[in-house]
Backbone as CSV, one residue per row, in Angstrom:
resi,resn,N_x,N_y,N_z,CA_x,CA_y,CA_z,C_x,C_y,C_z
1,MET,17.297,93.265,82.430,16.976,93.010,83.865,15.824,92.048,83.936
2,LYS,14.814,92.249,83.026,13.725,91.389,83.102,14.096,89.933,82.879
3,ASN,14.943,89.755,81.873,15.401,88.300,81.540,16.100,87.725,82.730
4,TYR,16.860,88.512,83.374,17.602,87.990,84.561,16.627,87.560,85.665
5,LEU,15.568,88.379,85.838,14.527,88.010,86.833,13.843,86.694,86.517
6,PHE,13.501,86.506,85.302,12.870,85.207,84.825,13.779,84.050,84.976
7,VAL,15.051,84.205,84.686,15.949,83.171,84.798,16.131,82.748,86.271
8,CYS,16.233,83.742,87.214,16.382,83.414,88.633,15.136,82.740,89.066
9,LEU,13.981,83.253,88.711,12.684,82.648,89.131,12.578,81.179,88.625
10,PHE,13.000,80.966,87.422,12.962,79.625,86.863,13.912,78.677,87.610
11,ILE,15.049,79.133,87.977,16.048,78.289,88.675,15.506,77.974,90.062
12,PHE,14.851,78.869,90.691,14.291,78.630,92.059,13.092,77.654,91.997
13,LEU,12.415,77.670,90.879,11.203,76.849,90.834,11.423,75.431,90.308
14,ILE,12.576,75.157,89.765,12.922,73.769,89.213,12.775,72.773,90.372
15,PRO,13.297,72.994,91.541,13.182,71.923,92.620,11.659,71.702,92.991
16,VAL,10.901,72.717,92.904,9.427,72.559,93.226,8.742,71.564,92.250
17,PHE,9.053,71.842,90.973,8.495,70.952,89.924,8.976,69.517,90.096
18,GLY,10.228,69.353,90.471,10.789,68.050,90.649,10.154,67.283,91.873
19,LEU,9.937,68.062,92.911,9.293,67.408,94.132,7.837,67.007,93.836
20,SER,7.168,67.823,93.067,5.693,67.447,92.769,5.660,66.167,92.007
21,GLN,6.616,65.939,91.092,6.610,64.725,90.381,6.939,63.521,91.208
22,GLU,7.819,63.696,92.206,8.201,62.645,93.014,7.018,62.254,93.908
23,ALA,6.224,63.216,94.289,5.119,62.965,95.206,4.082,62.143,94.476
24,SER,3.831,62.392,93.182,2.864,61.600,92.410,3.340,60.193,92.214
25,SER,4.684,60.000,92.076,5.137,58.587,91.928,5.047,57.845,93.267
26,ALA,5.165,58.601,94.379,5.014,58.003,95.650,3.601,57.444,95.895
27,LYS,2.677,58.171,95.393,1.299,57.819,95.449,1.052,56.549,94.697
28,ASP,1.667,56.468,93.453,1.480,55.232,92.635,2.107,54.067,93.326
29,LYS,3.243,54.297,94.039,3.943,53.191,94.741,3.072,52.702,95.921
30,ALA,2.299,53.648,96.507,1.453,53.257,97.636,0.326,52.387,97.160
31,LYS,-0.175,52.674,95.952,-1.226,51.848,95.495,-0.818,50.375,95.066
32,ALA,0.396,50.356,94.607,0.872,48.954,94.210,1.058,48.097,95.456
33,PRO,0.766,46.772,95.344,1.003,45.906,96.426,2.585,45.827,96.784
34,ALA,2.771,45.677,98.141,4.155,45.776,98.615,5.028,44.600,98.259
35,SER,4.467,43.429,98.468,5.369,42.194,98.305,5.013,41.562,96.924
36,ALA,5.992,40.719,96.578,5.837,39.993,95.312,4.626,39.009,95.371
37,ARG,4.471,38.489,96.567,3.333,37.535,96.815,1.953,38.202,96.583
38,ALA,1.840,39.442,97.133,0.627,40.242,96.872,0.412,40.588,95.417
39,GLN,1.610,40.900,94.733,1.430,41.204,93.334,0.997,40.043,92.546
40,HIS,1.524,38.849,92.866,1.234,37.597,92.097,-0.334,37.313,92.495
41,ARG,-0.746,37.489,93.686,-2.128,37.257,94.005,-3.061,38.121,93.262
42,GLU,-2.697,39.432,93.070,-3.508,40.413,92.354,-3.548,40.039,90.874
43,ALA,-2.402,39.634,90.326,-2.359,39.175,88.908,-3.185,37.949,88.689
44,LYS,-3.172,37.034,89.603,-3.951,35.816,89.495,-5.495,36.179,89.501
45,LYS,-5.823,37.164,90.419,-7.208,37.536,90.546,-7.706,38.227,89.222
46,LYS,-6.888,39.060,88.617,-7.231,39.681,87.358,-7.368,38.623,86.236
47,TRP,-6.468,37.650,86.215,-6.510,36.587,85.237,-7.777,35.824,85.352
48,LYS,-8.152,35.433,86.633,-9.423,34.688,86.804,-10.602,35.440,86.342
49,GLU,-10.677,36.759,86.635,-11.762,37.563,86.168,-11.910,37.580,84.715
50,SER,-10.786,37.831,84.042,-10.813,37.847,82.535,-11.195,36.485,81.936
51,ARG,-10.739,35.423,82.596,-11.050,34.074,82.119,-12.547,33.798,82.266
52,MET,-13.116,34.218,83.412,-14.477,33.993,83.637,-15.359,34.751,82.616
53,ILE,-14.976,36.013,82.329,-15.664,36.750,81.244,-15.592,36.039,79.916
54,GLU,-14.386,35.560,79.586,-14.221,34.802,78.349,-14.995,33.591,78.262
55,MET,-15.062,32.803,79.377,-15.804,31.526,79.407,-17.307,31.862,79.199
56,GLU,-17.831,32.931,79.893,-19.194,33.334,79.784,-19.600,33.692,78.341
57,GLN,-18.651,34.391,77.654,-18.888,34.692,76.254,-18.928,33.476,75.403
58,LYS,-18.014,32.555,75.625,-18.029,31.280,74.864,-19.323,30.509,75.067
59,ARG,-19.753,30.467,76.312,-20.962,29.685,76.711,-22.204,30.383,76.013
60,ALA,-22.245,31.729,76.021,-23.367,32.432,75.356,-23.384,32.136,73.844
61,ILE,-22.251,32.098,73.202,-22.211,31.788,71.777,-22.633,30.352,71.505
62,LYS,-22.230,29.443,72.286,-22.618,28.034,72.188,-24.153,27.864,72.365
63,GLU,-24.707,28.517,73.343,-26.116,28.416,73.614,-26.876,29.056,72.450
64,ASN,-26.393,30.162,71.842,-27.016,30.752,70.705,-27.030,29.864,69.501
65,ASP,-25.879,29.214,69.296,-25.834,28.266,68.162,-26.824,27.117,68.336
66,LYS,-26.878,26.568,69.540,-27.831,25.484,69.842,-29.247,25.928,69.644
67,ARG,-29.604,27.141,70.026,-30.958,27.700,69.846,-31.308,27.791,68.341
68,LEU,-30.310,28.118,67.533,-30.577,28.292,66.092,-30.732,26.998,65.276
69,GLN,-30.157,25.922,65.858,-30.169,24.704,65.061,-31.476,23.895,65.211
70,THR,-32.036,23.504,64.055,-33.277,22.725,64.097,-32.964,21.203,64.187
71,LYS,-33.985,20.496,64.338,-33.810,18.936,64.457,-33.078,18.399,63.198
72,ALA,-33.519,18.929,62.013,-32.959,18.408,60.798,-31.454,18.802,60.712
73,THR,-31.132,19.954,61.146,-29.742,20.457,61.106,-28.849,19.527,61.987
74,LEU,-29.367,19.253,63.224,-28.614,18.407,64.095,-28.464,16.988,63.601
75,LYS,-29.461,16.485,62.894,-29.303,15.130,62.308,-28.251,15.182,61.219
76,ARG,-28.298,16.168,60.422,-27.333,16.263,59.336,-25.874,16.407,59.881
77,MET,-25.729,17.201,60.960,-24.431,17.394,61.587,-23.976,16.050,62.128
78,ARG,-24.821,15.246,62.751,-24.353,13.929,63.234,-23.908,13.017,62.091
79,GLN,-24.695,12.994,61.048,-24.369,12.123,59.882,-23.049,12.605,59.211
80,THR,-22.832,13.846,59.150,-21.502,14.311,58.575,-20.333,13.979,59.474
81,LYS,-20.577,14.091,60.823,-19.532,13.775,61.787,-19.160,12.283,61.668
82,ARG,-20.169,11.414,61.631,-19.997,9.973,61.484,-19.194,9.653,60.199
83,LYS,-19.598,10.241,59.152,-19.022,10.049,57.825,-17.529,10.451,57.832
84,SER,-17.247,11.650,58.476,-15.844,12.104,58.473,-15.034,11.245,59.405
85,GLU,-15.618,10.728,60.444,-14.867,9.786,61.280,-14.529,8.507,60.573
86,ARG,-15.458,7.967,59.817,-15.239,6.782,59.022,-14.124,6.964,58.040
87,MET,-14.161,8.149,57.350,-13.167,8.444,56.346,-11.763,8.552,57.012
88,ARG,-11.707,9.153,58.248,-10.427,9.338,58.881,-9.852,7.986,59.352
89,ASN,-10.809,7.066,59.656,-10.361,5.686,60.073,-10.072,4.835,58.891
90,ASN,-10.256,5.333,57.667,-10.009,4.566,56.439,-10.961,3.335,56.322
91,ARG,-12.176,3.541,56.721,-13.182,2.501,56.615,-14.076,2.772,55.440
92,LYS,-14.597,1.804,54.747,-15.454,1.949,53.646,-16.893,2.228,54.122
93,GLU,-17.663,2.810,53.165,-19.047,3.045,53.430,-19.788,1.715,53.400
94,PHE,-21.052,1.721,53.956,-21.851,0.463,53.936,-21.997,0.019,52.495
95,PHE,-22.034,-1.357,52.297,-21.932,-1.913,50.954,-23.115,-1.441,50.073
96,LEU,-24.343,-1.258,50.661,-25.492,-0.852,49.872,-25.359,0.575,49.448
97,VAL,-24.781,1.421,50.290,-24.527,2.760,49.810,-23.539,2.846,48.677
98,ARG,-22.460,2.006,48.779,-21.496,1.981,47.722,-22.119,1.444,46.426
99,TRP,-22.956,0.470,46.504,-23.556,-0.116,45.247,-24.450,0.814,44.555
100,PHE,-25.312,1.595,45.337,-26.288,2.468,44.749,-25.947,3.900,44.676
101,LYS,-24.755,4.213,45.051,-24.272,5.643,44.931,-24.157,6.040,43.477
102,TYR,-24.442,7.282,43.206,-24.215,7.806,41.805,-22.762,7.837,41.500
103,LYS,-22.445,7.256,40.385,-21.093,7.138,39.903,-20.813,8.096,38.703
104,HIS,-19.802,8.860,38.789,-19.439,9.781,37.669,-18.684,8.971,36.618
105,HIS,-19.011,9.179,35.386,-18.358,8.413,34.291,-17.722,9.335,33.300
């Protein structure tokens, strides 16, 4: 008899559980923008915010790198850059540099 009572109670309570789940999904739908245009606008806003955060992080890293570099380091970086550009363009080094450069034998 007890098992019969539990089965009947369970059968009567199934619709209540189902309705409570539908109500929560209705709340989620109410939070979501109604039109596709509003959804697109919201997605674009989120993208812009994430992009701004990313750009700020990159800018902070760049400023930190600049702060750490000394005058000698910057000069060495410029010289290396010029040398690499010259090599990429297939140009020779200055003739005095070539004449007096250490040669491996």
